[in-house]
VOGU-3710 file (C-alpha; in Angstrom, 3 decimals, decimal comma):
1> mpntsgrllt> -19,953/-29,879/-3,494  -19,589/-26,915/-5,894  -19,433/-27,584/-9,615  -16,067/-28,088/-11,278  -15,646/-24,508/-12,547  -16,567/-23,048/-9,173  -14,193/-25,423/-7,416  -11,349/-24,478/-9,788  -11,935/-20,823/-9,004  -11,815/-21,526/-5,270
11> llsllqtrrd> -8,668/-23,636/-5,668  -6,920/-20,892/-7,628  -7,933/-18,309/-5,038  -6,476/-20,472/-2,249  -3,211/-20,998/-4,121  -2,847/-17,221/-4,474  -3,173/-16,569/-0,733  -0,082/-18,434/0,499  3,159/-19,815/-0,861  2,695/-23,544/-0,151
21> wpgallaerl> -0,426/-25,635/0,339  -0,291/-29,246/1,593  -2,464/-31,426/-0,611  -4,411/-32,797/2,347  -5,227/-29,289/3,578  -6,448/-28,247/0,120  -8,668/-31,321/-0,032  -10,108/-30,444/3,375  -10,767/-26,816/2,417  -12,458/-27,862/-0,842
31> nvsprtvrrd> -14,294/-30,788/0,768  -13,031/-33,196/-1,887  -10,571/-36,089/-2,061  -6,814/-35,592/-2,643  -7,307/-37,323/-6,012  -9,822/-34,656/-7,044  -7,354/-31,961/-5,996  -4,719/-33,517/-8,265  -7,137/-33,535/-11,199  -8,124/-29,923/-10,567
41> vdrlrelgyp> -4,464/-28,888/-10,429  -3,923/-30,555/-13,808  -6,887/-28,602/-15,225  -5,408/-25,316/-14,009  -2,070/-26,223/-15,577  -3,843/-26,793/-18,896  -5,226/-23,244/-18,589  -1,684/-21,909/-18,260  -1,218/-21,583/-14,503  2,287/-22,706/-13,436
51> iaaakgpdgg> 1,582/-24,887/-10,388  4,536/-26,754/-8,913  4,061/-29,947/-6,899  6,239/-31,148/-4,007  6,679/-34,912/-3,668  6,577/-36,961/-0,492  3,984/-37,842/2,175  3,556/-34,170/3,060  3,704/-32,989/-0,531  1,721/-29,997/-1,648
61> yrldagadlp> 1,294/-27,362/-4,320  2,634/-23,923/-5,084  1,555/-21,300/-7,627  4,775/-20,124/-9,265  5,397/-17,029/-11,333  4,988/-17,770/-15,042  6,484/-16,293/-18,177  3,031/-15,706/-19,661  0,043/-14,204/-17,916  -2,818/-16,724/-17,991
71> pllfddeqav> -6,458/-15,646/-17,763  -7,130/-14,026/-14,389  -9,916/-15,471/-12,276  -11,498/-13,728/-9,304  -14,123/-14,912/-6,902  -17,041/-12,583/-6,129  -15,412/-10,959/-3,084  -12,133/-10,357/-4,918  -13,910/-8,837/-7,917  -15,917/-6,445/-5,744
81> alaialqlat> -12,804/-5,494/-3,740  -10,889/-4,821/-6,959  -13,647/-2,594/-8,315  -13,858/-0,569/-5,085  -10,063/-0,158/-4,982  -10,095/1,136/-8,563  -12,849/3,612/-7,700  -10,725/4,957/-4,843  -7,704/5,126/-7,151  -9,570/7,507/-9,470
91> tsgvgieeaa> -9,155/10,191/-6,772  -5,695/9,199/-5,508  -3,954/12,312/-6,815  -0,893/10,423/-8,068  -1,513/10,724/-11,799  -3,222/7,352/-12,310  -6,813/8,590/-12,229  -7,513/8,153/-15,932  -5,851/4,730/-16,067  -7,792/3,613/-12,978
101> aralntvrqv> -11,073/4,750/-14,528  -10,323/2,829/-17,730  -9,330/-0,269/-15,739  -12,545/-0,030/-13,713  -14,623/0,146/-16,890  -12,787/-2,884/-18,307  -13,288/-4,925/-15,136  -16,964/-3,994/-14,960  -17,607/-5,033/-18,573  -16,335/-8,579/-18,016
111> mparlrhrid> -18,204/-9,081/-14,745  -21,338/-11,205/-14,656  -24,583/-9,284/-14,249  -24,963/-10,157/-10,564  -21,611/-8,534/-9,760  -22,192/-5,487/-11,960  -25,352/-4,790/-9,968  -23,376/-5,021/-6,724  -20,685/-2,689/-8,020  -23,225/-0,142/-9,250
121> alrvttverp> -24,892/-0,213/-5,831  -21,550/0,331/-4,103  -20,455/3,446/-5,934  -17,876/5,266/-3,825  -17,890/9,044/-3,644  -14,660/10,465/-2,248  -14,837/14,020/-0,922  -11,416/15,469/-1,540  -9,869/18,216/0,517  -9,543/21,604/-1,216
131> tnrsepqvgs> -6,423/21,715/-3,372  -4,807/24,091/-5,773  -5,676/22,467/-9,096  -3,146/24,662/-10,884  -0,299/22,771/-9,239  1,118/19,904/-11,307  0,604/16,363/-10,084  3,396/13,838/-9,965  3,162/11,160/-12,639  2,935/7,503/-11,703
141> dvlmalstav> 5,992/6,772/-13,870  8,043/9,223/-11,780  6,832/7,677/-8,527  7,743/4,218/-9,806  11,229/5,384/-10,819  11,853/7,052/-7,448  10,460/4,108/-5,503  12,603/1,642/-7,443  15,758/3,669/-6,796  14,932/3,877/-3,073
151> hrrevlrfdy> 14,399/0,138/-2,702  17,386/-0,834/-4,836  19,637/1,709/-3,104  20,830/3,101/-6,431  22,173/6,610/-7,010  19,541/8,660/-8,797  20,269/11,152/-11,593  17,524/13,652/-12,322  16,648/17,115/-13,552  15,035/19,341/-10,949
161> ihvyatqdde> 13,027/22,481/-11,661  12,643/25,002/-8,824  9,590/27,200/-8,326  11,405/30,252/-9,654  13,571/28,454/-12,189  15,756/30,517/-14,507  17,234/29,623/-17,853  20,524/28,823/-16,109  18,685/26,340/-13,874  17,193/24,622/-16,919
171> mapprraeph> 20,674/24,280/-18,468  22,229/22,963/-15,249  23,660/19,433/-15,195  21,495/16,706/-13,639  21,416/16,347/-9,888  22,937/13,264/-8,257  21,530/11,941/-4,997  21,245/8,841/-2,853  17,472/8,332/-2,401  16,477/7,101/1,071
181> hlvtwngrwy> 12,759/7,796/1,587  9,707/8,520/-0,588  7,128/10,232/1,620  3,981/12,317/1,488  3,522/15,490/3,511  0,503/17,791/3,365  -0,757/15,998/0,290  2,489/16,205/-1,710  5,111/13,571/-2,531  8,730/14,230/-1,516
191> lvawdldred> 12,010/12,419/-1,990  14,355/12,525/1,013  17,875/12,022/-0,309  21,557/12,697/0,310  22,685/15,223/-2,315  26,068/14,020/-3,578  27,051/17,381/-5,087  26,128/19,480/-2,039  27,076/16,750/0,475  23,956/17,320/2,547
201> wrtfradrit> 20,433/16,005/3,073  17,748/17,455/0,820  14,006/17,068/0,269  12,891/17,235/-3,373  9,307/17,658/-4,532  8,508/14,666/-6,696  6,419/16,651/-9,198  9,508/18,714/-10,071  11,748/15,691/-10,657  12,500/14,247/-14,097
211> prvptgprft> 14,516/11,038/-13,576  17,318/10,162/-15,945  18,369/6,694/-16,992  20,313/4,703/-16,274  20,610/5,041/-12,515  23,998/5,116/-10,841  25,808/2,556/-8,681  24,458/1,090/-5,467  25,165/2,927/-2,221  25,283/2,146/1,480
221> prelpggdva> 22,367/3,811/3,317  23,254/6,737/5,584  21,699/7,499/8,948  19,142/10,284/8,701  19,711/13,108/11,230  17,735/12,222/14,328  16,911/8,825/12,849  13,243/9,854/12,373  12,014/10,680/8,879  8,871/12,350/10,268
231> afvaarfwds> 10,857/14,724/12,485  13,275/15,442/9,654  10,544/16,328/7,143  8,579/18,396/9,665  11,709/20,377/10,606  12,534/21,081/6,973  9,151/22,679/6,423  9,023/24,514/9,761  5,819/22,646/10,537  5,503/20,955/13,900
241> slydwpcrge> 1,823/20,060/13,643  2,641/16,365/13,934  4,481/17,051/17,179  1,837/19,295/18,727  -0,220/16,220/19,628  0,293/14,678/23,096  0,212/11,157/21,603  2,272/10,229/18,544  2,689/6,774/17,060  4,179/4,879/14,177
251> vildlpasav> 2,612/1,900/12,391  3,055/-0,078/9,188  -0,069/-0,630/7,091  -0,576/-3,251/4,399  -1,730/-0,557/1,979  0,058/1,511/-0,670  1,052/5,015/0,426  -1,186/6,498/-2,266  -4,243/4,914/-0,600  -3,410/6,406/2,827
261> spyfrdavve> -1,931/9,853/2,207  -5,100/11,531/0,821  -6,744/11,237/4,248  -4,078/13,075/6,270  -2,526/16,521/6,066  -0,627/16,440/9,366  0,988/13,018/9,021  3,991/11,531/7,276  3,321/8,543/5,009  6,375/6,692/3,733
271> elgpdrcrll> 6,194/4,177/0,911  7,736/0,819/1,827  6,621/-1,130/-1,230  3,728/-1,469/-3,662  1,364/-2,609/-0,892  2,976/-1,373/2,367  3,571/2,014/3,929  4,727/3,575/7,184  2,330/6,024/8,873  3,456/8,523/11,533
281> lgswswvgla> 0,490/10,281/13,092  -0,542/12,225/16,201  -3,780/12,451/18,176  -5,276/13,733/21,414  -5,262/10,263/23,032  -3,858/6,806/22,437  -7,308/5,310/21,967  -8,200/8,103/19,543  -4,997/7,453/17,610  -5,679/3,696/17,451
291> atigrfdadi> -9,254/4,291/16,324  -8,105/6,657/13,554  -5,607/4,120/12,233  -8,082/1,271/12,594  -10,490/2,781/10,069  -8,316/1,383/7,292  -9,311/-2,103/6,219  -5,776/-3,477/6,361  -3,380/-5,374/8,608  -1,540/-3,138/11,087
301> evvrppelkd> 1,903/-3,520/12,660  2,570/-1,174/15,574  6,177/0,029/15,515  6,042/2,351/18,523  5,265/3,180/21,284  3,935/0,493/23,675  1,046/2,799/24,666  -0,333/2,531/21,143  -0,280/-1,274/21,330  -2,181/-1,090/24,619
311> afahlarrya> -4,764/1,192/23,009  -5,337/-1,292/20,171  -5,792/-4,086/22,733  -8,287/-1,944/24,634  -10,283/-1,216/21,490  -10,231/-4,906/20,575  -11,822/-5,777/23,931  -14,367/-2,980/23,565  -15,345/-4,009/20,044  -15,543/-7,672/21,052
321> aaatgasrga> -17,861/-6,725/23,912  -20,029/-4,730/21,522  -20,213/-7,652/19,109  -21,310/-10,089/21,813  -23,741/-7,680/23,465  -21,805/-7,471/26,732  -23,070/-5,019/29,313  -21,815/-1,455/29,383  -18,954/-0,849/31,740  -17,451/-4,290/31,120
331> vhdppng> -14,448/-2,658/29,478  -12,688/0,122/31,368  -10,656/2,849/29,768  -6,873/2,455/30,077  -4,884/5,141/31,920  -4,539/8,327/29,852  -6,801/6,697/27,233
//
């Protein structure tokens, strides 16, 4: 049995992974009695963690949101994962590089020596694609404002500066638009929105947007022409590279868009939330497309087409055979794979 502090850390980690935990299941996972679980829950409450208990024979526990942020506890794997994610964020290109570097330094300072050694040994070097450093980057505060307006379906008011802006443009009244999609294309962030003044769809570069507050009223979403944000964005920029591939698919990844977009120039990445994004990508084969998407260490939901699902199943069988040492030729390529 682990010591009390180690067991509390494990208990807290379990409570953070799902909404409700039956008491008996927690006792089984911790290899202790239900009475010990109750005592450990009381200890966490004393530390400031708001843990609710459900009564009854099948009662359990839930970690609720609290008004105050108690001390954060991470197990070794979580701490290492957090440090690696912060290292990647220092090259995300979304204006949070300095903040990510400071956060990484803070996390490293409070880590025990054994974890600091692991982090130092796992330094991540990201080779970025060539970019024009003279171009302004979009600030994280702007991305948050745009993302919030998209998800709340609120009319957005903002100032917009064109490439060849004149003094008249700078004195123009703020734009008004219904924001529908926040996407990346060729390494840049764009807002796809219905322009209320021009009564037409527009794509706005996020680094040229200065949001105004407050936002406007809520709106009912409109149907994007063609119903496909990837096709719409590609057509607006006269770039059909995504559609030159014989195999094109759409998936949802449990990763923020900023963690995915730096690795693709010919794909559309749409933000769906702080930790989810939609990826539309093409490849020379379905198996090749599945393998490219599978390099991300995240859960994947295939939206379309069925051929992409079949390719993931084929790769799963091939990888399982490799893991068990099965003979070559045990897994056959799918048609057109």
